[in-house]
Residue, then its C-alpha position, 0 to 999 in steps of 0.5 A: m486710645l479711645v476718648h469718651p464721646q461726652f454725650d450731652p446728659v440732656v436728651i431733649s429740652i422743651g421749655p423748662l422741661s429737660i429729659h435726661w439720659y438717666g431718666v430714659m434709662y430708668v424708663l427703659a428698665f421699667f418697661t423691659g422688666l414689665y414686658l419680660g414679667k408679663y411674658r413669664a406670667r403667660q407661661t403655663n403654671s406660672g401662678w401669676s397674672e399680668s395684673q400682679v406683674d403690674d403691681v409687683l413692679l410698682y413695689i419694686v420701683a419704690g423699693v429701688i428708689v428708696g433703698g438705693r438712695l438710702g443705701y448710697a447715703l449710708f454706704y458711700g455718702w455718710e460723711h455728707w449726710t452727717q454734715d447735711i441732714f437733708y442730703l438724703f433727699k437731694i437726689w438731683e445731686g446724684g448717688m444711688s447704691f445697688h446694694g441699698g436698692l437690693i435691700g429695698v427690693v427685698v422689703a418690697i418683695v416681702l410686703f407684696a408677698r404678704n399682701t398677696k399671700k404668696s411665698i416670699l421665695h416664689v416672688g423672689d424667683f419670679i422677679a430675679p430674671l427681670i432685674p439684670t436688664g434694668l441693671m444693664f440700662g443703669r450702667l449704660g446711664n453711668f457710662i453716658n454720664q461719665e460716672l464710675w470710670g475704671r482704673a488706668t490701663d494700657l489695653p487697646w480699648g482704654m478710654i479717656f474720660p474727660a470728667a476724670m480730668d487726668n487724660i489717663p486711659r481707663h477701663p470703661s468699667p460701666l460697660y463691663q458692668a452692663l455686660g456682666e451684671g446686665l446682659f450675661l446675668f440676664l441670659i444665665l437667669w433666663w435660661f435657668s428659670s426656663k425650667q422648673r427649679p427648686t424654690g429659692s434657687v433662681a433668686g439664689l443664683f441671681l445673688v451669687g451671679y451678681a456678686v461674682f460679676r460685681i467683684i470682678a468689675e470692682i477689680f477694674r473700677e476706680p474706687d470712690a474717691h472719698i472712700g478709696f480702698l478698704m483695709t488693703p490696696f485691693l478691697t473696695m466697698g463694692m466687694i465687701l457689700s457683695i460678699p454677703m450677697f454671694l453667701a446668702g445666694l449660696v444658702l438659698i441654692i443649697f437649701g432649695y436643692r436639699n428640700n427638693k431632694s427630700q420631697 
């Protein structure tokens, strides 16, 4: 049986200024995405300049923050929002939704594509391989902060999360997600995008891959206490929100390869 190390959420404090691990993870996510994006831009016939990578990542960061918070308030914190109209702006209380962040990223891609006269799918294909490393760092932040712990287990790597206050060994599900939707999805997308692929297929594979890894992770992850299971003692909000992603990604892949074949 393992016990969570109970990291101090504050990395360092300098006077009134405190640097949190969550903030460090966001910084690592941004600069890793920036490095990978500029690497892709330098490849032959990429159609991207390094300055455009700077610009699109600023769009993406704004989309993640606004969409992630709004999505959390809508999908997971609706009851709190109805009771407190300012709940949406209380970011310091925590709460970001990946699916909401994804919607924000899509809006950011559309705006960037319109301003630069690029194809929306072309932008999506370029950005998709840069996202999983950010997800990996985010899930590591969840683990450090003892968030999103898993369901009870008797497996050797079951871990007690003191924040759960029940002394029950649980799946370290944030680490599962860091590996699945983070590292593994990054390796798949990086390999897939290393060769020329039909337009939209890289973005489509990201949607399909994330949905699959997220649904698998939801099997081991404890549902949010204020939501629980939906309709059946198995289905979770994360699963429901991932199904449209899977279908949308499948459509992009199919149409991409069909159009490529016809051309």
